[in-house]
N, C-alpha and C positions, 0 to 999 in steps of 0.2 A: 426301364426301356432306354435304349441308347438315343442320344441326340444326333441330329443330322451331321453335325461337324465331327462326330466320332468316326465317321467313315472317311474323312479326309486323308489320313495316312495310307489308306488302302487304295482309294480311287483317284485322289488328287483334288485340289481346291477347285480346279476348273469345272469338274463334274458337279460339285455341290453348287457352285454359282449358277450353272446352267439350270439346275432344278429350281433354284429360287427365281430365276428370270421367267421360266415357264409358269411357275405357280402364281407369279404376279398378275398374269393374264387371266387367272381364274379365281381371283379373290372373291370372298363371300359366296362361293358356290357350295352347294350341298351335294354330297356324293354318297350313294348307298350301295354296298355290296350285299348280295344275298346268295347263300349256299345252303348245303344240307347238313353240315356238321361243324362243330367248333373245335373238335379234336380228331386226330387221325387223318392221314393223307396229306398230299402236297398242297391242295387248295387251302386247307385250314392253316397250314404252316405259313404259307405266303401271306394270307390275310392278317394273321396275328402280328406280323411284322410290318406289313405295308400300311395298314390303317393308321397306326400311331404316327408314322412318318408323314403321311399325307396331311394329317391334322397339324403336325408341326410346320408344314409348309403353308398353312393358312386355309386349307380346304376343310370344311366341316364334314368329316367322313365317318360314317357308321357302318356297322357290320351286323346284318340280320341273319338268323338261321331258322329255316323252316323245321317243323316237327311233323312226325308221321308215325303211324302204327307199323308193326313188323310187316304186314302185308304190303304197305306202300313201298317200303325199302326193298322187299323182294321184287316188286314190280319194276322199280327204278334200276335195280341191279340187272334185271332182264333187259331193260332198255339199254343200259350201259354195254352189256355183252352183245346185244344186237347191233348197236352202232359200231362195235369193233369187229363185226363180221360173223359172229356166232349165229347159228340157227337157234332161235329161241321161240318159246310159246308166248304169244302176246295177244290175248283175247279181248273182245269188246268189254267184258266185265272188268278186266285189268285196266283198260283205258278209262272206264268210268270211275274206278276207285282212285286212279291217279288224279283225275279232274276234281273229284270230291275233296281230296286232301289239300289240293292247291286252293280250292274255294275256301276251305276252313282256315287255312293259313292267312289268306288275304284279309279275313275279318280281324286278325290279330294285330295288323300293322296300322299305325296311325301317323306315320311319317309323310313328309312331302320333301321332294328333292329336285335338283336340276339334272342329275345324271343317276341312272341305276344300272349297275352291272350285275347280271344274273349269271351264276356259274353252273354250267352243266344241265342235264335234263331234269333233275329233281324239281327245281322251282320254276322251270321255264313257263308253265301255264299261268303263273301269277299275273303276267301282263294282261291277260284277258279281263282281270278284275281290277287291276290297279293302274291301268294306263293313264288315267287323269292325274295321278299323283306326281308324275314327273314328265317333262317334255321330251327327254332323251333316254331311250332304253337300249342297252347293248347286251347281247347274249354272248357269253364266253364259253367256248367248248374246249375242255382240257383232254378230250378223248380222241383216240385215233379213229376218226370217222371217215377214213378214205374209202372204205368199201362196206358201208352199212347194209344190214338187211333192209330190203326195200320197204316192207310193211311197217317196221319200227320208225325208220326215217320219215316216211310219209305222214305218220301220226304226229311226230314231233315237229316236223316242218310247218304244220299248220299254225303252230305257236311262234316258231322262230321267225317266220316271214312278217310278223307284226312288229318286230324290233326295228330300230333305226339302223343298226349295224350288228355285225357278228365279228368275233375275234377267235382265231384258231392259232395253234402252236406251230403248225407247219402249213405251207401252201398246198401240199398234197391232201390235207384234211378238209379243205374248203369245199363247199357244195354250191349247187345252182340256187342262188338266192337273189331276191329282187333288190337288195340293199348293199351298201358297201361292206366289204370284208377286209379285216386287218390282221396282220401277223404280229403276235407278241409271244416271245419265248418266256416260259416260267423262270424263276430265279431262286437263289438262296441268299440268306442274310449271313454275311461272314462274321457278324458279332453275336449271333444267337448262341444259345447253349449247345446247339447241335453242331455249330461250325467254328466257334471261337477256338483260339489256340489253347492247348492243354499242355501241362508239364508232363514229363515222363512219370513222375510220381502220381499225378492225378490219373493217368491212364492205367498204371499198375494197380492202383487202389480199386478201380472199377473191375479190372480183371480178377482180382482177388475176391471181391465181393460176389461176383457172378460165378466163381469157381472155375475159371478158365486159365489153364496153364499155357505158357508160351514156350513149351519145350520142343514144339514142332511148328513148321510154318502154318500160318492160319489163312485159309480161304474163306471169304465172307460174302454172303448175300444178305442185304437188308431190304425187306419189302413186305408189303401186306401178303398174307397167305392167300394167294389168288392164282387160279390156273394160268392166267395170262403171264404171270411172273415166272412160270415153269420151275417151281422148286424141285419137282421130281426129276427134271432134266439136269438140274444142278447136282443132285445126288448121284445120278448116273455118271455125269462127267467126273465128279470127285472120285468115285470108285475106280474109274479108269486111271486117273492120275496116281492113286495110292498103290496101284500094282507095281509102280516103278519108283515112286518118290514118297518118303514118309511125310505126312501132312495131316491136318485136321480141318474139318468143315464146320463153320458156324452158319446156321440159318436163323436170322433174327427178324422178327416181325411184330406188329402190333395189331390192335383191333380198331375198326372204325364203325361208328354207329350206323352208317348208311351202307354197310357191306355185310349182309346176312350170310353170304356164302363162306366167309372167313373160317368159322369153326369147323365146317365140313372139310375144307382143304387142309386145315391144320391137322385134323385127325388123320387124314390120308398121309401127310408128310411124316407124322410121328410113326405111323405103321411102317412106312417104307424105310425108316431109319432105326427101327426097333432092334435093340441088341448090338448096335454098332458103336463101340466105345469112341470111335474117332469122329462121330457126328454129334454135335450139340445143337439142339433146337430151343430157342428162347422166344417165348411170347411175352413181350414187355408191355407195360401200360402205355397208352398213347402219348404221355408226357415224358417219356424216357429219353429226351433229347440228349442230355449229358452222357448217358450210358452209350447211346448209339455213336456219338462223337468219339468216345474213347475206344470203342470196338473198331471203328473204321481206322483210327490211327494205329491200333495194334496189329491190324491185318497186314499180311504180306501181299496178297492179291485179292482184289474185290471184283465180284461178278454181279452182273445184272442181266441174266439170261432170259429176258422177256421174249415172248412170241408175238405180243401186241403191246404197244406202249404209246400213251399220249405224249409223254416227254421222258419221265424217269428221273426225278430230282435226286434220287440216291446216287445216280451216276455223277451228277454235278458235285454233290457233297463229297464223294470219295475223291474226285479229281482235285477239289479244293484242299484236301489233306495231303496232296502230293502223291497219290496212289495211282498206279496203272490200273485201268478198268477194262474188263472183258465183258462186252455187252452184246446182246442179241441185235442183229442188223435190222432193226425195225423201228418205225415211228421216230420219236424225238431223240432216241439214242444216237441215231446217225448224225444228228446235228452237233452232238457233244463230243463223241469220240472220233478223232481223226485217225483212221486205221493206220497202224504202224508208227504213229506219231505221238498221240496222247493215250493210246490204248489199242485194243483189238476188237474188231467186229466179227461175230461168229454166227453160223447158221444151224448148228447142230450140237448135241452133247459131245460128239467126237471132236469137233472143231474147238469147242470150249476146253476140253481136256488137253488138247494139244497146246493151246495157248497158255493154260495154267502152268503146265510143265515147262514151257519155253521161258516164262518169266521167273519161275522158281529157280531155274538153273542159270539165270542171267541177272543177278541182283543189281549189277551196275546199270544195265540197260533199264531195268524196272525203275530205278531211282531217276534216271535221266528222263524217261517218259513221264514219270510223276511230276517232275519239275515243270515240264512243258504243259502238262495238264492243268496244273494250278494257275499258271499264267493265262491259259486259254479261258478259264473260268473267270479270272479277274477282269478280263477284257469284255466278256460277253454275257455272263450269267449271274451277276450280282444284283442285289435288290435295288441299288441306285439306278441301274439301267431300266429295271422294271418300272420304277416310279416315273422315270422320264417317259417311258412308253405310255403309261396311264395318262399323264398330263398331256402328252402330244395327242393321244386319242381323243380326249375331251375337247381339245382345241379344234381339231379337224371336224369333229361332229358338230361343234358349236358354230363352225364356219364352213358350211357345205360348199363345195366347189373350190375350196382353197387347195393349192398344190404345194405350198410351202408356208412355214411359220417364221415371221420376222421377229427377232428379239431385240 
């Protein structure tokens, strides 16, 4: 694991010293994160990097993961989809099973802490059973909850209102809640296997191992196989581009233990691409960070054509590699892509196809946009900024009524 000072050449000494000064105000505090999976998805990736750095800063920080049966994760996936606006079936029996699994998980934990940060709906009900374990509880929503299905949000809200604060990725995701709400953007770690610099030889070795030839421009989308990521729309856009421009499409994704819909969507995508030699679909293990890094660096244009998106860390990852990104104009993607500046925002497969062709035929512009994109990420979406936000959040919650922090 990298040390805090390893980030100095990237973010500057002043940023590191600011983190140390903030952490001095929180010495001997215990901080617990709870989510639903240790591998797969942006939350797990962030925690795997943030928790060791928080410990280096002197906060005793641990990361707990709840467990559940397949039915529980089907229920929480329905909750996730409902919070993002889908019409979903959510019955009293499903609600009771959700409560039961949270009750069982509460019995497993024996920690006590000063701050608890619970991520997303899956473990939200733990507070009902574990409230005495910590004086300060925060619920962190990574989902685009701007227009949730009313019955799903009504159920979840009964637990969320028991927290001392909530954190959202965008102000438009915030809800009517009786406690303070904070805004924290997700982040990437520039020194992780997924984001560290690679040599041309390292990139080529991965391409050779995966059997991908770079004899034509590569269009890439990296994401879970999820209907909200719109892989079918990406295939549609690619086929429009290929009518006029020789290219190939890579759809790359992994599995997450808390996403039972993944295999079904993956099967649909494979069927849609069947027999097309220009489309490669890769289902990689959750820890294939090095391979994803190499594929993003090898790509000519990277797409994240989501139709709903809490944030979309794959956009940030691609921008960090100096790539222009074409993203759906939804959720947190609009925070990352500055239209016509660091990439393009699109609303349809046709718009996506147009922008792909535009960039493929203007490589100099693509390089210029990629350079701007990398700098934008360096200033706004690296893990050092995320750690600063966590520390600041704890200080504000620990000092209610404060409007500023004096260092």
